[in-house]
DSSP file (Angstrom, degrees, kcal/mol; ACC not computed):
  #  RESIDUE AA STRUCTURE BP1 BP2  ACC     N-H-->O    O-->H-N    N-H-->O    O-->H-N    TCO  KAPPA ALPHA  PHI   PSI    X-CA   Y-CA   Z-CA
    1    1 A X              0   0    0      0, 0.0    95,-2.2     0, 0.0     2,-0.4   0.000 360.0 360.0 360.0 151.8   46.9   47.2   36.8
    2    2 A X  E     -AB  65  95A   0     63,-2.8    63,-2.5    93,-0.2     2,-0.6  -0.981 360.0-139.8-134.0 144.4   47.4   48.0   33.1
    3    3 A X  E     -AB  64  94A   0     91,-3.8    91,-2.8    -2,-0.4     2,-0.6  -0.922  18.7-156.9-102.5 123.5   45.7   46.8   29.9
    4    4 A X  E     -AB  63  93A   0     59,-2.9    59,-1.8    -2,-0.6     2,-0.6  -0.902   6.3-168.5-104.7 120.4   48.0   46.2   27.1
    5    5 A X  E     -AB  62  92A   0     87,-3.1    87,-3.0    -2,-0.6     2,-0.5  -0.945   7.1-174.4-104.4 120.8   46.6   46.3   23.6
    6    6 A X  E     -AB  61  91A   0     55,-2.8    55,-2.9    -2,-0.6     2,-0.7  -0.970  10.3-164.6-120.0 118.7   49.0   45.0   20.9
    7    7 A X  E     +AB  60  90A   0     83,-3.0    83,-1.6    -2,-0.5     2,-0.2  -0.905  30.6 156.8 -99.9 115.2   48.1   45.3   17.3
    8    8 A X  E     -AB  59  89A   0     51,-2.9    51,-2.7    -2,-0.7    81,-0.2  -0.799  48.7 -73.6-134.8 171.3   50.4   42.9   15.4
    9    9 A X    >   -     0   0    0     79,-0.6     3,-1.8    -2,-0.2     4,-0.2  -0.466  40.7-129.9 -63.8 138.0   50.7   41.0   12.1
   10   10 A X  G >  S+     0   0    0     47,-0.4     3,-1.3     1,-0.3     4,-0.3   0.819 106.8  63.7 -61.1 -30.3   48.4   37.9   12.2
   11   11 A X  G 3  S+     0   0    0      1,-0.2    -1,-0.3     2,-0.1     4,-0.2   0.632 100.4  53.1 -69.8 -12.3   51.4   35.8   11.2
   12   12 A X  G <> S+     0   0    0     -3,-1.8     4,-2.3     1,-0.1    -1,-0.2   0.382  77.9  97.7-103.0   2.7   53.2   36.6   14.5
   13   13 A X  H <> S+     0   0    0     -3,-1.3     4,-2.8    -4,-0.2     5,-0.2   0.927  84.2  47.9 -59.8 -47.6   50.4   35.7   16.9
   14   14 A X  H  > S+     0   0    0     -4,-0.3     4,-2.3     1,-0.2    -1,-0.2   0.900 111.2  51.5 -61.7 -40.8   51.8   32.2   17.7
   15   15 A X  H  > S+     0   0    0     -4,-0.2     4,-2.1     2,-0.2    -1,-0.2   0.910 112.2  46.4 -61.7 -42.0   55.3   33.7   18.3
   16   16 A X  H  X S+     0   0    0     -4,-2.3     4,-2.6     2,-0.2     5,-0.2   0.914 110.2  53.0 -68.1 -42.7   53.8   36.2   20.7
   17   17 A X  H  X S+     0   0    0     -4,-2.8     4,-2.4     1,-0.2    -2,-0.2   0.926 111.4  46.5 -57.3 -45.1   51.7   33.6   22.5
   18   18 A X  H  X S+     0   0    0     -4,-2.3     4,-2.0     2,-0.2    -1,-0.2   0.886 111.4  51.7 -65.6 -38.7   54.8   31.5   23.1
   19   19 A X  H  X S+     0   0    0     -4,-2.1     4,-0.7     2,-0.2    -2,-0.2   0.909 111.6  46.8 -64.5 -41.3   56.8   34.5   24.2
   20   20 A X  H ><>S+     0   0    0     -4,-2.6     5,-2.9     1,-0.2     3,-0.9   0.902 110.4  52.1 -68.2 -40.4   54.2   35.4   26.7
   21   21 A X  H ><5S+     0   0    0     -4,-2.4     3,-1.7     1,-0.2    -1,-0.2   0.880 102.5  61.7 -60.0 -36.6   53.9   31.8   28.0
   22   22 A X  H 3<5S+     0   0    0     -4,-2.0    -1,-0.2     1,-0.3    -2,-0.2   0.735 107.3  42.9 -63.1 -23.6   57.7   31.9   28.4
   23   23 A X  T <<5S-     0   0    0     -3,-0.9    -1,-0.3    -4,-0.7    -2,-0.2   0.205 126.0 -99.1-107.1  15.0   57.3   34.7   31.0
   24   24 A X  T < 5S+     0   0    0     -3,-1.7     2,-0.7     1,-0.2    -3,-0.2   0.638  82.9 127.5  85.3  14.9   54.3   33.1   32.7
   25   25 A X      < +     0   0    0     -5,-2.9    -1,-0.2     1,-0.2    -2,-0.2  -0.890  13.6 147.2-108.6 106.1   51.5   35.1   31.1
   26   26 A X        +     0   0    0     -2,-0.7     2,-0.6    -5,-0.1    -1,-0.2   0.628  43.9  90.3-112.2 -19.0   48.9   32.8   29.6
   27   27 A X        +     0   0    0     37,-0.1     2,-0.3    85,-0.1    37,-0.2  -0.715  55.6 126.6 -86.0 120.0   45.7   34.7   30.0
   28   28 A X        -     0   0    0     -2,-0.6     2,-0.4    35,-0.1    35,-0.2  -0.973  49.4-126.4-160.3 168.5   44.9   36.9   27.0
   29   29 A X  E     -C   62   0A   0     33,-2.2    33,-2.8    -2,-0.3     2,-0.4  -0.990  19.1-163.8-125.0 135.5   42.3   37.7   24.4
   30   30 A X  E     +C   61   0A   0     -2,-0.4     2,-0.4    31,-0.2    31,-0.2  -0.980   9.1 179.4-123.2 131.1   43.0   37.7   20.6
   31   31 A X  E     -C   60   0A   0     29,-2.4    29,-3.2    -2,-0.4     2,-0.5  -0.983  28.8-125.5-130.0 139.1   40.8   39.4   18.1
   32   32 A X  E     +C   59   0A   0     -2,-0.4     2,-0.3    27,-0.2    27,-0.2  -0.739  43.5 168.7 -81.0 128.4   41.1   39.6   14.3
   33   33 A X  E     -C   58   0A   0     25,-2.4    25,-3.1    -2,-0.5     2,-0.4  -0.826  28.3-138.5-133.5 169.9   40.9   43.3   13.3
   34   34 A X  E     +C   57   0A   0     -2,-0.3     2,-0.3    23,-0.3    23,-0.2  -0.979  36.8 131.2-129.7 146.8   41.5   45.5   10.3
   35   35 A X  E     -C   56   0A   0     21,-1.8    21,-3.5    -2,-0.4     2,-0.3  -0.967  36.9-126.1-171.0-176.0   43.2   48.9   10.2
   36   36 A X        -     0   0    0     -2,-0.3     2,-0.1    19,-0.2    19,-0.1  -0.991  12.6-157.4-148.8 154.2   45.8   51.1    8.6
   37   37 A X    >   -     0   0    0     -2,-0.3     3,-1.8     4,-0.0     4,-0.0  -0.131  56.9 -54.1-110.2-152.6   48.7   53.1    9.7
   38   38 A X  T 3  S+     0   0    0      1,-0.3    -2,-0.0     2,-0.1     0, 0.0   0.756 128.7  64.8 -63.2 -25.0   50.6   56.1    8.3
   39   39 A X  T 3  S-     0   0    0      1,-0.1    -1,-0.3    15,-0.0    47,-0.0   0.591  99.7-136.8 -76.9  -7.6   51.1   54.3    5.0
   40   40 A X    <   -     0   0    0     -3,-1.8     2,-0.1    14,-0.0    -2,-0.1   0.837  59.5 -53.1  58.4  38.4   47.3   54.3    4.5
   41   41 A X  S    S-     0   0    0     11,-0.1     2,-0.3    -4,-0.0    13,-0.2  -0.462  73.3 -76.9  97.0-170.3   47.2   50.8    3.2
   42   42 A X  E     -D   53   0B   0     11,-2.3    11,-3.2    -2,-0.1     2,-0.4  -0.954  27.5-127.0-133.4 151.4   49.1   49.0    0.5
   43   43 A X  E     +D   52   0B   0     -2,-0.3     2,-0.3     9,-0.2     9,-0.2  -0.823  32.4 176.0 -96.4 136.2   49.0   48.9   -3.3
   44   44 A X  E     -D   51   0B   0      7,-2.9     7,-2.9    -2,-0.4     2,-0.4  -0.929  21.8-135.8-134.2 160.5   48.8   45.5   -5.0
   45   45 A X  E     +D   50   0B   0     -2,-0.3     2,-0.4     5,-0.2     5,-0.2  -0.947  19.4 176.9-118.3 141.6   48.4   44.3   -8.5
   46   46 A X  E >  S-D   49   0B   0      3,-2.7     3,-1.7    -2,-0.4    -2,-0.0  -0.941  72.5 -16.2-145.3 120.1   46.1   41.5   -9.6
   47   47 A X  T 3  S-     0   0    0     -2,-0.4     3,-0.1     1,-0.3    -1,-0.0   0.879 128.8 -50.9  52.3  43.2   45.7   40.4  -13.2
   48   48 A X  T 3  S+     0   0    0      1,-0.2     2,-0.4     0, 0.0    -1,-0.3   0.343 116.2 109.5  83.0  -6.6   47.3   43.6  -14.5
   49   49 A X  E <   -D   46   0B   0     -3,-1.7    -3,-2.7     2,-0.0     2,-0.4  -0.840  59.6-140.3-105.0 140.5   45.1   46.0  -12.4
   50   50 A X  E     +D   45   0B   0     -2,-0.4     2,-0.3    -5,-0.2    -5,-0.2  -0.803  26.5 170.9 -96.8 137.5   46.4   48.0   -9.5
   51   51 A X  E     -D   44   0B   0     -7,-2.9    -7,-2.9    -2,-0.4     2,-0.5  -0.970  29.4-121.9-142.2 159.7   44.2   48.4   -6.4
   52   52 A X  E     -D   43   0B   0     -2,-0.3     2,-0.9    -9,-0.2    -9,-0.2  -0.894   9.0-158.6-106.9 125.7   44.7   49.8   -2.9
   53   53 A X  E     +D   42   0B   0    -11,-3.2   -11,-2.3    -2,-0.5     3,-0.1  -0.871  19.4 174.9 -97.1  99.7   44.0   47.6    0.1
   54   54 A X        +     0   0    0     -2,-0.9     2,-0.5   -13,-0.2    -1,-0.1   0.635  62.7  55.0 -93.2 -10.9   43.4   50.4    2.6
   55   55 A X  S    S-     0   0    0     -3,-0.1     2,-0.4   -13,-0.1   -19,-0.2  -0.962  76.3-156.7-119.4 114.4   42.4   48.2    5.6
   56   56 A X  E     - C   0  35A   0    -21,-3.5   -21,-1.8    -2,-0.5     2,-0.2  -0.724  20.5-115.9 -93.4 132.5   45.1   45.6    6.5
   57   57 A X  E     + C   0  34A   0     -2,-0.4   -47,-0.4   -23,-0.2     2,-0.3  -0.494  47.9 159.7 -66.2 132.1   44.1   42.5    8.4
   58   58 A X  E     - C   0  33A   0    -25,-3.1   -25,-2.4    -2,-0.2     2,-0.4  -0.817  35.8-117.6-138.7 177.2   45.9   42.4   11.8
   59   59 A X  E     -AC   8  32A   0    -51,-2.7   -51,-2.9    -2,-0.3     2,-0.5  -0.973  17.7-149.5-122.8 142.0   45.5   40.7   15.2
   60   60 A X  E     -AC   7  31A   0    -29,-3.2   -29,-2.4    -2,-0.4     2,-0.5  -0.952   8.6-164.7-113.9 124.1   44.8   42.5   18.5
   61   61 A X  E     -AC   6  30A   0    -55,-2.9   -55,-2.8    -2,-0.5     2,-0.4  -0.918   4.7-169.0-107.2 130.2   46.1   40.9   21.7
   62   62 A X  E     +AC   5  29A   0    -33,-2.8   -33,-2.2    -2,-0.5     2,-0.3  -0.976  11.6 166.5-121.1 132.2   44.7   42.2   24.9
   63   63 A X  E     -A    4   0A   0    -59,-1.8   -59,-2.9    -2,-0.4     2,-0.5  -0.986  24.5-146.7-147.1 132.9   46.3   41.3   28.3
   64   64 A X  E     +A    3   0A   0     -2,-0.3     2,-0.3   -61,-0.2   -61,-0.2  -0.873  28.4 170.1-101.2 130.0   45.8   42.8   31.8
   65   65 A X  E     -A    2   0A   0    -63,-2.5   -63,-2.8    -2,-0.5     5,-0.1  -0.942  39.0 -93.9-136.3 155.8   48.8   42.7   34.0
   66   66 A X    >   -     0   0    0     -2,-0.3     3,-2.1   -65,-0.2     4,-0.4  -0.330  48.3-103.8 -62.2 154.9   49.9   44.2   37.4
   67   67 A X  G >  S+     0   0    0      1,-0.3     3,-1.2     2,-0.2     4,-0.3   0.844 119.9  56.4 -51.3 -40.0   51.8   47.5   37.1
   68   68 A X  G 3  S+     0   0    0      1,-0.2     4,-0.3     2,-0.1    -1,-0.3   0.618 103.4  54.8 -71.4 -12.6   55.2   45.8   37.7
   69   69 A X  G <> S+     0   0    0     -3,-2.1     4,-1.8     1,-0.1    -1,-0.2   0.423  79.9  93.1 -99.9   0.6   54.8   43.3   34.8
   70   70 A X  H <> S+     0   0    0     -3,-1.2     4,-2.9    -4,-0.4     5,-0.3   0.949  84.2  48.1 -61.9 -51.5   54.1   45.9   32.0
   71   71 A X  H  > S+     0   0    0     -4,-0.3     4,-2.7     1,-0.2     5,-0.2   0.915 112.2  47.2 -61.5 -46.4   57.7   46.2   30.8
   72   72 A X  H  > S+     0   0    0     -4,-0.3     4,-2.2     2,-0.2    -1,-0.2   0.889 115.0  47.6 -62.3 -35.9   58.5   42.5   30.6
   73   73 A X  H  X S+     0   0    0     -4,-1.8     4,-2.4     2,-0.2    -2,-0.2   0.935 113.2  46.8 -69.4 -45.1   55.2   41.9   28.7
   74   74 A X  H  X S+     0   0    0     -4,-2.9     4,-2.7    -5,-0.2    -2,-0.2   0.919 113.1  50.0 -61.7 -43.3   55.8   44.8   26.3
   75   75 A X  H  X S+     0   0    0     -4,-2.7     4,-2.6    -5,-0.3     5,-0.2   0.915 110.4  49.6 -61.8 -43.2   59.4   43.6   25.7
   76   76 A X  H  X S+     0   0    0     -4,-2.2     4,-2.1    -5,-0.2    -1,-0.2   0.908 112.6  47.3 -63.1 -42.2   58.3   40.0   25.0
   77   77 A X  H  X S+     0   0    0     -4,-2.4     4,-2.4     2,-0.2     5,-0.2   0.940 112.8  48.9 -65.1 -46.3   55.6   41.2   22.6
   78   78 A X  H  X S+     0   0    0     -4,-2.7     4,-1.6     1,-0.2    -2,-0.2   0.930 112.7  46.8 -59.4 -47.2   58.0   43.5   20.8
   79   79 A X  H  < S+     0   0    0     -4,-2.6    -1,-0.2     1,-0.2    -2,-0.2   0.907 117.4  42.8 -63.3 -41.7   60.7   40.9   20.4
   80   80 A X  H  < S+     0   0    0     -4,-2.1    -1,-0.2    -5,-0.2    -2,-0.2   0.810 119.4  41.8 -76.3 -29.8   58.3   38.2   19.2
   81   81 A X  H  < S+     0   0    0     -4,-2.4   -72,-0.2    -5,-0.2     2,-0.2   0.634  87.6 109.4 -93.2 -15.3   56.3   40.4   16.8
   82   82 A X     <  +     0   0    0     -4,-1.6   -74,-0.0    -5,-0.2    -4,-0.0  -0.432  23.3 157.5 -72.6 129.6   59.2   42.4   15.2
   83   83 A X        -     0   0    0      2,-0.3    -1,-0.2    -2,-0.2     3,-0.1   0.495  55.5-120.1-114.7 -17.9   60.1   41.8   11.6
   84   84 A X  S    S+     0   0    0      1,-0.4     2,-0.2     0, 0.0    -2,-0.1   0.456  76.9 112.9  90.2   1.6   61.7   45.1   11.0
   85   85 A X  S >  S-     0   0    0      1,-0.1     3,-1.0     2,-0.0    -1,-0.4  -0.690  80.4 -86.8-105.4 158.6   59.3   46.0    8.2
   86   86 A X  T 3  S+     0   0    0     -2,-0.2    -1,-0.1     1,-0.2     0, 0.0  -0.393 113.0  40.5 -57.7 135.9   56.6   48.7    8.0
   87   87 A X  T 3   +     0   0    0      2,-0.1    -1,-0.2    -2,-0.1     3,-0.1   0.564  65.3 132.5  99.8  10.1   53.4   47.3    9.5
   88   88 A X    <   -     0   0    0     -3,-1.0   -79,-0.6     1,-0.2     2,-0.2   0.792  65.9-124.2 -65.2 -26.3   54.8   45.4   12.5
   89   89 A X  E     -B    8   0A   0    -81,-0.2     2,-0.3   -31,-0.0    -1,-0.2  -0.711  16.5 -86.5 123.6-170.1   52.2   47.1   14.7
   90   90 A X  E     -B    7   0A   0    -83,-1.6   -83,-3.0    -2,-0.2     2,-0.4  -0.959  19.2-146.2-142.3 156.6   51.6   49.2   17.8
   91   91 A X  E     -B    6   0A   0     -2,-0.3     2,-0.4   -85,-0.2   -85,-0.2  -0.997  12.0-169.0-127.6 133.5   51.3   48.6   21.5
   92   92 A X  E     -B    5   0A   0    -87,-3.0   -87,-3.1    -2,-0.4     2,-0.5  -0.975   6.7-157.4-121.2 135.2   49.1   50.8   23.8
   93   93 A X  E     -B    4   0A   0     -2,-0.4     2,-0.4   -89,-0.2   -89,-0.2  -0.965  15.9-179.8-116.0 124.3   49.2   50.6   27.6
   94   94 A X  E     -B    3   0A   0    -91,-2.8   -91,-3.8    -2,-0.5     2,-0.1  -0.967  29.4-112.0-127.6 135.5   46.0   51.8   29.4
   95   95 A X  E     -B    2   0A   0     -2,-0.4     2,-0.5   -93,-0.2   -93,-0.2  -0.380  23.5-148.1 -65.8 143.7   45.3   52.0   33.1
   96   96 A X        -     0   0    0    -95,-2.2     3,-0.1     1,-0.1    -1,-0.0  -0.966  11.1-172.2-112.2 123.7   42.7   49.6   34.5
   97   97 A X        +     0   0    0     -2,-0.5     2,-0.3     1,-0.3    -1,-0.1   0.719  68.8  12.6 -90.6 -21.7   40.8   51.0   37.5
   98   98 A X        -     0   0    0     10,-0.0     2,-0.4     2,-0.0    -1,-0.3  -0.963  55.7-171.8-158.5 137.4   38.8   47.9   38.5
   99   99 A X        -     0   0    0     -2,-0.3     9,-1.7    -3,-0.1     2,-0.4  -0.999   7.6-174.8-131.6 133.6   38.9   44.2   37.7
  100  100 A X  B     -E  107   0C   0     -2,-0.4     2,-0.7     7,-0.2     7,-0.2  -0.995  22.6-138.5-130.3 128.8   36.2   41.6   38.8
  101  101 A X     >  -     0   0    0      5,-3.0     4,-2.9    -2,-0.4     5,-0.3  -0.789  17.3-151.9 -82.7 118.1   36.3   37.9   38.3
  102  102 A X  T  4 S+     0   0    0     -2,-0.7    -1,-0.2     1,-0.2     9,-0.0   0.891  88.1  54.6 -60.7 -44.2   32.7   37.1   37.3
  103  103 A X  T  4 S+     0   0    0      1,-0.2    -1,-0.2    -3,-0.1    -2,-0.0   0.889 127.1  15.8 -60.0 -43.0   32.6   33.5   38.7
  104  104 A X  T  4 S-     0   0    0     -3,-0.2    -2,-0.2     2,-0.1    -1,-0.2   0.615  92.8-123.8-110.0 -15.7   33.7   34.4   42.2
  105  105 A X     <  +     0   0    0     -4,-2.9    -3,-0.1     1,-0.3     6,-0.1   0.461  56.4 155.5  81.0   0.6   33.2   38.2   42.5
  106  106 A X        -     0   0    0     -5,-0.3    -5,-3.0    -6,-0.1     2,-0.3  -0.300  25.1-158.0 -60.8 143.3   36.9   38.5   43.5
  107  107 A X  B >   +E  100   0C   0     -7,-0.2     3,-0.6    -3,-0.1    -7,-0.2  -0.838  40.9  17.3-124.8 162.0   38.3   42.0   42.7
  108  108 A X  G >  S-     0   0    0     -9,-1.7     3,-2.0    -2,-0.3     4,-0.2  -0.421 115.8 -16.1  84.7-155.4   41.7   43.5   42.2
  109  109 A X  G >  S+     0   0    0      1,-0.3     3,-1.4     2,-0.2    -1,-0.2   0.807 130.6  62.7 -57.9 -32.4   45.0   41.7   41.3
  110  110 A X  G <  S+     0   0    0     -3,-0.6    -1,-0.3     1,-0.3    -2,-0.2   0.673  97.6  58.7 -67.8 -15.1   43.6   38.4   42.3
  111  111 A X  G <         0   0    0     -3,-2.0    -1,-0.3     1,-0.2    -2,-0.2   0.449 360.0 360.0 -93.2  -0.6   41.0   38.7   39.6
  112  112 A X    <         0   0    0     -3,-1.4    -1,-0.2    -4,-0.2   -48,-0.2   0.511 360.0 360.0 -68.8 360.0   43.5   38.9   36.7
């Protein structure tokens, strides 16, 4: 099993959810987060003053999938989240060593 963390633009969350539903993946967690990438934030002007917004609001999607489903899920997220502009996000894939369904105590792939 693998845990996929996708940090994307908040405006693309609905598109990603629909893309994942289209490949049969409906279980996920979405969190509002803030962060910055290599550009170290963005400069904006407001009422003639320039200021730096160094932590950009993003959304983090987390989804656990069997090893064989990683590539289709990553591809669906990339296609749905891509705008072609700086700040589209990042995806991290991390191994999961154990999964337990709290309600039943079931473990492994059946607990996803």
